[in-house]
N, C-alpha and C positions, 0 to 999 in steps of 0.2 A: 470589559473588553472581550468581544466575541472572537474566537479563533476558528479558523476554517481548515479542514483537512479533506482532500479529495482522494478517494481510492479508485484507481482506474485499472482496467484489465480486460480480459477476454472471458466470455461465458464459459463456466466450468472450472475457472481457476480458484474459486473460493473467496471472491471479493466480499460477498455478503457475510461470511463467517468473520472475516477480518474486521468489517465495520461493526458487527455485533459485539465482538470482543473489545474493540476500542470504545464503543459506546458504553458497554458495561463497566469498564474501568473508570471512565470519566464520570459516570453517574455516581459511582461510589466515592468520588472526590467532591461530591456535592455541587457539581456543575449542572446547569440546565443543558440538556443535550437533545439535538434534533438530528436524526439520521434519515436520509432520503435517497432512495435509488431512483434517479431521475431519467437517465438515458438508457435504462436497462434493456437488454435483449437477452431473454433467458436461454436462447439456444446456444449450444457450444459454438464458439468461434465469433460470436457477436460482441461488439464493444459494450462494456458494462462500466458505468460510473456511479459511485456512491458518494454522497456528500455527508460529512460529519461536522456539525457546527456545535460549539460548546462555549459556555461563559456563564455569567450571572443570570442573564435572561436572554434567551434566543427567540426571536420572533418569526424568523423564516428559515426553512430548511435548505434554501437554495443559495449556492455560491455563484457569484457573478465573475466574469472574466477579470483577471488581474487581482483577485481577492484571496486566493488560496495561500495560507501560510506554509502548508506542506502538501505535496502531491506524492502519494504512495503508489507506485506503478508496478504492475505485475509483468510488464512486457515493454520493450524499448519503443516500439512504434506508437503504442498507446501513450507513453510518456511524451513523445514528440507531438502527438496529436493534441494533447491537453496543456502543453507548456504555457500557452498564452493566458491560462487561468491562474498561473503562479504570480504571487506578488514579486516586485523587483528584488526584495531581500529574502524571498521565500526559499524553501528547501525541496529539492526533488530527490526522492529515494526510488531508485529503479532496479528491477531485476534485469540482468543483461540477456535474458532469454529472448529468442525470436520465435514468434508464432505467426506463420504466414497468413495474412488475411486472404479472403476469397479472390480478389483481383490478382494477387501474386500466384496463388495456387493455379488459377486458370491461365496464367501467362499474360494477362492484360496489363500487369504492372510488375515492377521489380522492387524487392525489399530494399529500402534505402541503406546505403553504407555509412559508417562512421557517425551514427546517430548521437552517441554520447558526446563525441568531440564537437559535433555541430551544436548541440544544446549548450555545452560549456562555452563555446565561442559566442553564443547568443547571450551569455552573461549569467546563466543559471548556476546556482550552487547545487552540486550533484553528488550523491553517493550512489555509485553504480557497482553492483556486485552480482555474482552468479548465485542467486538465491535458490535456484533449482538444485545446484550442486550441494548447497547447504542443507536443503530439505532431504535430498537423497542420503546425505551423511546421517541425518536423524532417522532415516528408515523408510521414507516414502516421498515421492514427487508431490503428492497432494498437500504436503505441509509447507509449500512455498509461501502461502498466505501468512502463516504464523511466524515463519522465519523473518518475513518482512516486518511484521508487527514487532518482533524482537528488536530489530534495528531501529524502528520508530520509537520504541520505548525509551531509548537513551536520550531522546530529545524532550523527555518529560522528567527532568532530574528530581522533581519533588515527589514523584510517584515511585515507591520502592518496588523492586522486582517481585516481591512476595504478593503485591496487589495484582500484578499481571498473571501470576501463577494461579491465584485464587479465582480470577476471571476465567481462565482456561478450565478450571474445575467446574465452574458454573455453566459454561457455554458449550463445551465440547463433550460429546458422548464418552462415557467412562472408558470404553475399550481403546479410544484414540488419545486419551489424555497424556499419558507418559511420552508418547511419540511427539505430540505437539509441544509439550514442555521442553523436550530436547531440542526441537526445531527452533523454538523461541530463544532458548539459551544460546544456541549456535549463531542465530541471527544477531542477537545482542552482542555477542563476542566479536563477530565479524565487523560490526559497526565500530567497536572500540579499537579495532586494529587498523583503522584508516578508511579513507574515503574513495579510493580509486578502484576502477574496474579491474 
């Protein structure tokens, strides 16, 4: 049974490191893993989407609409944008941070209000937290990605926390490891403490 995880965010938020970390952990659990950055725009501010598919044998790296078991979103508007990719019983984990896209910055559009409430009303199972604040508590805003992975890790009960920490050791440059481990632990702890924004 192939499982599908989408990591969505804005260029510069570290979505690729998050997908690399997740892929590393899943490979070590003897899964076949396909990671694909499909709609990526590398410049800061552009929408970035990474697909992570894993299972016994994965033939395609692409996730179709309505097929994602989990969407891990670094920003609320991105969560709303990709919500239709979530399975009816899927889980959306989103950072409550707002990063204004270009139309909002230029005044051509307004950042929509009450996004989390609207997504819940649409029937989505949501964990919404201020992962930016969690990352800052760990010591840097740049660790939002690993704080989100910490939250996601709770939804893999068969994978011990030590496996995630070992993956951080393998994927993250040495000088940032302790900071990222702290962000991971804080994100995991925040997920244990409930699901509301």
